[in-house]
C-alpha positions as CSV (number, residue, x, y, z in Angstrom):
1,M,-33.8,-13.9,-189.9
2,A,-36.7,-12.0,-188.4
3,G,-38.7,-11.9,-191.7
4,L,-38.6,-8.1,-191.9
5,T,-39.9,-6.7,-195.3
6,R,-41.3,-3.5,-196.8
7,R,-44.6,-4.5,-195.3
8,S,-43.3,-4.9,-191.8
9,R,-44.6,-2.5,-189.1
10,L,-42.3,-2.7,-186.1
11,L,-43.4,-1.3,-182.7
12,L,-40.6,0.2,-180.6
13,T,-40.9,-1.3,-177.0
14,M,-37.2,-0.7,-175.7
15,P,-34.8,2.2,-175.8
16,F,-32.0,2.0,-178.5
17,T,-29.5,1.4,-175.6
18,V,-30.7,-2.2,-176.0
19,N,-28.7,-3.4,-179.0
20,G,-31.3,-5.9,-180.3
21,M,-34.0,-3.2,-180.4
22,Y,-31.7,-0.8,-182.3
23,A,-30.6,-3.6,-184.6
24,C,-34.1,-4.8,-185.5
25,A,-35.5,-1.2,-185.9
26,T,-32.8,-0.1,-188.3
27,A,-33.1,-3.5,-190.2
28,C,-36.8,-2.8,-190.6
29,L,-36.1,0.6,-192.1
30,R,-33.4,-0.8,-194.5
31,A,-36.0,-3.4,-195.6
32,G,-38.3,-0.5,-196.4
33,G,-40.8,-1.2,-193.6
34,T,-42.2,1.1,-190.9
35,V,-41.1,1.7,-187.3
36,V,-43.8,2.9,-185.0
37,S,-42.9,4.8,-181.9
38,T,-45.5,5.4,-179.1
39,D,-43.0,6.7,-176.4
40,L,-42.1,3.1,-175.1
41,P,-45.6,2.0,-174.2
42,E,-46.3,0.2,-171.0
43,S,-47.6,-3.4,-171.1
44,R,-51.1,-2.2,-170.8
45,D,-50.7,0.0,-174.0
46,I,-49.1,-2.5,-176.2
47,A,-52.3,-4.3,-177.1
48,H,-53.9,-1.0,-178.2
49,A,-50.8,0.0,-180.1
50,I,-50.8,-3.4,-182.1
51,A,-54.4,-2.9,-183.1
52,D,-54.2,0.9,-183.7
53,H,-51.0,0.7,-185.8
54,A,-51.4,-2.7,-187.5
55,I,-48.2,-3.9,-186.0
56,T,-46.7,-7.0,-187.6
57,T,-43.5,-7.3,-185.6
58,L,-43.2,-7.0,-181.9
59,I,-40.1,-7.2,-179.7
60,L,-40.4,-8.1,-176.0
61,A,-38.3,-9.4,-173.1
62,P,-39.8,-12.7,-171.7
63,I,-40.9,-10.9,-168.5
64,Q,-42.9,-8.4,-170.6
65,I,-44.7,-11.2,-172.6
66,G,-46.6,-12.5,-169.6
67,S,-47.5,-8.9,-168.6
68,V,-48.8,-8.1,-172.1
69,L,-50.8,-11.3,-172.2
70,D,-52.3,-10.7,-168.7
71,R,-53.5,-7.2,-169.8
72,L,-55.0,-8.0,-173.2
73,P,-58.4,-6.3,-173.2
74,D,-61.7,-8.3,-173.3
75,G,-62.4,-9.1,-176.9
76,F,-59.0,-8.6,-178.1
77,A,-58.7,-10.1,-181.6
78,K,-55.5,-12.0,-182.4
79,P,-53.7,-10.3,-185.2
80,P,-53.8,-12.2,-188.5
81,Q,-50.0,-12.0,-188.8
82,L,-47.8,-10.9,-185.8
83,T,-44.2,-12.1,-185.3
84,L,-43.1,-11.9,-181.7
85,C,-39.3,-11.6,-181.2
86,C,-37.8,-12.2,-177.8
87,F,-34.3,-11.8,-176.4
88,G,-32.6,-11.2,-173.0
89,A,-33.6,-14.5,-171.4
90,A,-35.1,-17.9,-172.5
91,V,-38.8,-18.1,-173.2
92,S,-40.4,-21.1,-171.4
93,G,-42.4,-23.6,-173.4
94,A,-45.6,-22.7,-171.5
95,L,-45.2,-19.0,-172.3
96,R,-44.4,-19.6,-175.9
97,R,-47.5,-21.8,-176.3
98,R,-49.6,-19.0,-174.5
99,A,-48.3,-16.3,-176.8
100,L,-48.9,-18.3,-180.0
101,T,-52.6,-18.9,-178.7
102,R,-53.4,-15.4,-177.8
103,L,-51.2,-13.0,-179.6
104,A,-48.6,-14.2,-182.2
105,T,-48.4,-16.3,-185.3
106,E,-44.7,-16.9,-184.9
107,V,-42.4,-16.6,-181.8
108,I,-38.6,-16.2,-182.5
109,D,-36.5,-16.6,-179.4
110,M,-33.1,-14.8,-180.1
111,Y,-29.8,-15.3,-178.3
112,G,-27.2,-12.6,-178.4
113,S,-25.4,-9.8,-176.7
114,N,-24.8,-6.0,-177.0
115,E,-21.1,-6.9,-177.6
116,A,-21.5,-9.6,-180.4
117,G,-25.0,-8.9,-181.8
118,F,-27.3,-11.9,-182.6
119,I,-25.8,-15.3,-182.3
120,A,-28.7,-17.9,-182.6
121,S,-32.4,-18.1,-182.7
122,M,-35.2,-20.6,-182.0
123,R,-38.5,-20.3,-183.8
124,G,-41.9,-21.9,-184.1
125,S,-43.3,-24.1,-181.4
126,R,-40.0,-25.7,-180.6
127,D,-39.2,-25.4,-176.8
128,D,-36.4,-27.7,-176.1
129,G,-34.0,-24.8,-175.8
130,V,-32.0,-25.7,-178.9
131,S,-31.3,-22.7,-181.2
132,A,-30.0,-22.5,-184.7
133,I,-26.7,-20.6,-185.0
134,W,-27.0,-17.7,-187.5
135,P,-24.9,-17.7,-190.6
136,T,-21.5,-16.1,-190.4
137,V,-21.4,-16.7,-186.6
138,R,-19.0,-19.1,-185.0
139,V,-19.6,-20.8,-181.7
140,E,-17.5,-23.2,-179.6
141,I,-18.0,-24.7,-176.2
142,V,-14.9,-24.7,-174.0
143,D,-13.6,-25.9,-170.7
144,E,-12.0,-23.8,-168.0
145,A,-8.7,-24.0,-169.9
146,D,-10.4,-22.7,-173.1
147,A,-10.1,-25.9,-174.8
148,P,-13.0,-27.0,-177.1
149,V,-15.1,-29.9,-175.6
150,P,-16.7,-32.7,-177.6
151,S,-20.2,-32.2,-179.2
152,G,-22.8,-32.8,-176.6
153,Q,-20.8,-31.8,-173.6
154,S,-21.6,-28.6,-171.6
155,G,-19.1,-25.9,-171.1
156,R,-18.5,-22.1,-171.6
157,I,-19.8,-20.5,-174.7
158,R,-17.5,-18.4,-176.9
159,V,-18.4,-16.7,-180.0
160,K,-17.1,-14.8,-183.1
161,T,-19.4,-12.6,-185.2
162,P,-18.6,-10.2,-188.1
163,D,-19.9,-7.2,-186.1
164,M,-18.6,-7.8,-182.5
165,V,-16.6,-5.2,-180.6
166,Q,-13.1,-6.1,-179.5
167,R,-12.8,-4.4,-176.1
168,Y,-14.6,-2.3,-173.4
169,L,-13.4,1.3,-173.5
170,G,-11.6,2.2,-170.3
171,N,-11.9,-1.2,-168.7
172,D,-8.9,-3.3,-169.3
173,E,-9.8,-5.9,-166.6
174,A,-13.3,-6.7,-168.1
175,T,-11.7,-6.7,-171.6
176,A,-9.1,-9.3,-170.5
177,R,-11.9,-11.4,-168.9
178,M,-14.5,-11.3,-171.8
179,F,-12.3,-11.0,-174.9
180,K,-9.6,-13.7,-175.7
181,D,-7.7,-14.4,-178.9
182,G,-10.6,-12.9,-181.1
183,W,-13.4,-14.7,-179.2
184,F,-16.1,-13.1,-177.0
185,Y,-17.1,-14.9,-173.9
186,P,-20.7,-14.0,-173.0
187,G,-20.6,-15.7,-169.6
188,D,-23.2,-18.5,-170.6
189,I,-23.0,-22.2,-170.2
190,G,-24.2,-24.3,-173.2
191,I,-24.0,-27.4,-175.4
192,L,-23.4,-27.8,-179.1
193,H,-25.7,-30.4,-180.7
194,G,-23.8,-30.8,-183.9
195,P,-22.0,-27.8,-185.5
196,R,-24.9,-25.4,-185.9
197,E,-27.3,-26.1,-183.0
198,L,-26.8,-24.5,-179.7
199,Q,-28.5,-25.2,-176.3
200,I,-28.3,-22.5,-173.7
201,L,-28.1,-23.8,-170.1
202,G,-27.8,-20.6,-168.3
203,R,-25.3,-18.1,-166.9
204,G,-21.9,-19.5,-165.9
205,D,-21.6,-17.0,-163.0
206,D,-25.1,-17.7,-161.9
207,L,-24.9,-21.6,-161.9
208,L,-26.1,-22.9,-158.6
209,N,-24.0,-25.4,-156.7
210,L,-26.4,-27.1,-154.3
211,G,-24.6,-29.8,-152.4
212,G,-22.4,-30.6,-155.4
213,Q,-25.4,-30.5,-157.8
214,K,-24.9,-27.7,-160.3
215,I,-28.1,-26.4,-161.8
216,P,-28.8,-23.3,-163.9
217,P,-31.3,-21.1,-162.0
218,E,-33.3,-20.7,-165.1
219,V,-34.2,-24.3,-165.0
220,L,-35.7,-24.1,-161.4
221,E,-37.4,-20.9,-162.3
222,Q,-39.2,-22.5,-165.3
223,M,-40.1,-25.6,-163.2
224,I,-41.6,-23.4,-160.5
225,L,-43.5,-21.2,-162.8
226,G,-44.9,-24.3,-164.5
227,S,-46.2,-25.7,-161.1
228,L,-47.9,-22.7,-159.6
229,T,-49.5,-19.5,-160.5
230,A,-47.2,-16.5,-160.1
231,A,-46.4,-13.2,-162.0
232,D,-42.6,-13.8,-161.8
233,V,-40.1,-16.0,-160.0
234,G,-36.4,-15.4,-159.3
235,I,-33.8,-17.7,-157.9
236,C,-30.3,-17.3,-156.4
237,S,-28.2,-18.8,-153.6
238,M,-26.3,-17.8,-150.6
239,R,-23.9,-19.5,-148.2
240,N,-25.6,-20.0,-144.8
241,A,-23.9,-20.1,-141.3
242,A,-22.7,-23.7,-142.0
243,G,-20.9,-22.6,-145.3
244,I,-23.5,-24.5,-147.5
245,E,-25.1,-22.9,-150.4
246,E,-28.8,-22.3,-149.6
247,L,-31.4,-21.8,-152.3
248,L,-33.2,-18.5,-152.2
249,I,-36.6,-18.1,-154.1
250,G,-38.4,-14.8,-154.7
251,I,-42.0,-15.0,-155.8
252,V,-44.2,-12.2,-157.1
253,H,-48.0,-12.3,-156.8
254,A,-48.7,-15.9,-156.0
255,P,-52.4,-16.4,-154.9
256,Y,-51.8,-18.9,-152.1
257,D,-51.3,-18.6,-148.4
258,D,-47.9,-19.3,-147.0
259,R,-48.6,-22.9,-146.1
260,E,-49.9,-23.9,-149.5
261,L,-47.1,-21.9,-151.3
262,L,-44.4,-23.9,-149.3
263,E,-46.1,-27.2,-150.0
264,R,-46.2,-26.5,-153.7
265,L,-42.5,-25.4,-153.8
266,N,-41.5,-28.5,-151.7
267,K,-43.3,-30.7,-154.2
268,T,-41.7,-29.1,-157.1
269,L,-38.1,-29.1,-155.9
270,A,-38.3,-32.5,-154.5
271,K,-38.1,-33.8,-158.1
272,L,-34.4,-32.6,-158.1
273,R,-33.9,-33.7,-154.5
274,I,-33.6,-30.1,-153.3
275,A,-34.9,-30.1,-149.8
276,G,-33.6,-26.9,-148.2
277,F,-34.7,-23.5,-149.5
278,R,-35.9,-20.0,-148.2
279,A,-38.7,-18.2,-150.0
280,A,-40.0,-14.7,-149.9
281,R,-42.7,-12.8,-151.5
282,L,-41.4,-9.7,-153.5
283,P,-43.2,-6.8,-155.2
284,Q,-41.0,-7.5,-158.3
285,I,-38.0,-9.4,-159.5
286,P,-35.1,-7.0,-160.3
287,R,-34.3,-7.2,-164.0
288,N,-32.1,-5.2,-166.4
289,A,-33.4,-3.5,-169.6
290,N,-33.0,-6.8,-171.4
291,G,-35.1,-8.7,-168.9
292,K,-32.2,-10.6,-167.3
293,I,-32.4,-11.0,-163.6
294,Q,-30.0,-9.1,-161.5
295,R,-29.1,-11.8,-159.1
296,D,-27.1,-9.6,-156.7
297,L,-30.1,-7.3,-156.2
298,L,-32.4,-10.3,-156.0
299,K,-30.3,-11.8,-153.2
300,T,-30.5,-8.5,-151.3
301,A,-34.3,-8.2,-151.9
302,I,-34.9,-11.8,-150.7
303,T,-32.7,-11.6,-147.6
304,T,-34.2,-8.3,-146.6
305,A,-37.7,-9.6,-147.1
306,I,-36.9,-12.6,-144.9
307,E,-35.3,-10.6,-142.1
308,T,-38.3,-8.2,-142.2
309,A,-40.7,-11.1,-141.8
310,S,-38.7,-12.6,-139.0
311,T,-38.6,-9.3,-137.1
312,A,-42.3,-8.7,-137.5
313,T,-43.1,-12.1,-136.0
């Protein structure tokens, strides 16, 4: 599915504790290709590693893509053939187009988990969020009672793959929650468009409920990144003193003063009739090894930054 052959040269960019990295590296070796290790290079080193080792396949989390593109050296020549594989979070259309212009000849956005392996992928210039489900993988969309919903309706994703695990060792509570009747529940919300096309809407446990309007935080993050210049954006929510879910926005390296930044955010969020929010500048958005935002840590970072700013003033 990733096009690995005996001519492939795959650069290691993550530790093998990330299942997708381990799976692709061993698949490359089984295909007769070459795996290149440069001690997990930082973003600034990846461009040099691509040129020095004639890399043909690169695996990055979406947060890494922007950093690598920002640090491409002057005069960097786009490789004649480079496949960029991404997983851990969705790749925005703007980031995909930028990567295809500066770095890659193909971008493959993979969806999967450590527990179930790869589930679906989206390739080419398509950026509607609809992925093709891999052969031998079964996907259903179910409601809160675990009953399948009609095609085109949103609900919880559950999957069966040939290589999935069946339980968490030493954690019966998590096993009962995530594994049911031979299905694995990754915790995401999605839509099936026909039997083999899956659209990921976001995390079920992260779904924002703003005045009855339920929105995946990834949707807002992509909207904000598309409307202003910033290194990264993270969104979560928290109940305020009135018991209402309040939108919290963390922004990294936005080149605006506070007034202009708030004006831009107001203009963007007004499209979804979201008027109330609190924003804070952060040095970074907390993410795990797969690039997924750690929303609990994000909430703490934003509230701490807001309290610190209030105390200072």
